[in-house]
N, C-alpha and C positions, 0 to 999 in steps of 0.2 A: 443588516450586520454588515460591519465592516471588514476591512482586508485583514486586522489583526484578529478578528474572531476566527477567520478561514486558515490561517498560515499554517497551523499544525496538520489541519487535515490536508492541505496541499503539499506539505512535505511527505506524508505518507503517500499520496498517490504518485508523486515524483519517484518514490522509491520503487512503487509498481511499474511505472512506466520505464524505468532502468532496468528492471528484471526481465520485463516484456523485450526490451529491446536486445537482450542477449541473443534471443532467437529461438531454435529449436528447442522444446523440451527435452532435456536430459534423462528425467526420471527423478523420482524422489530420492533414490539413494545414490545417485552419481555424484562423484566428487566435482564441487564446483557448481551443483544444481542450482538455479535460479528459483526454485519454487518457494524458498523461504521469503524472498524479497518480494515476490508477486502475491502469494497466498497469504502470506505472514501480515502483509501490509493491509490487504483487503480485509482482513479479519481486524486489523487495528483501526482501520477508518470506520468499518461497520460498529465497534466498541465506541469510539469518538463520536460517531453520531448519536448514539444512545446517549451517551454523557452529555452532548450539547443540543438537546432539541430547540429546534426552530418553530415559529408559528407561521 
């Protein structure tokens, strides 16, 4: 698979990494929590991989 195939997956992974870079977990209900960036993107990557199977 070429780079074009993986572009969307890497964009989601970058979002996770930016969320993790925030630092300590502020909790699910905290203002400015980074959980949606980290966990939401992780779910999106999983969905993307299900939709784009490779052999």
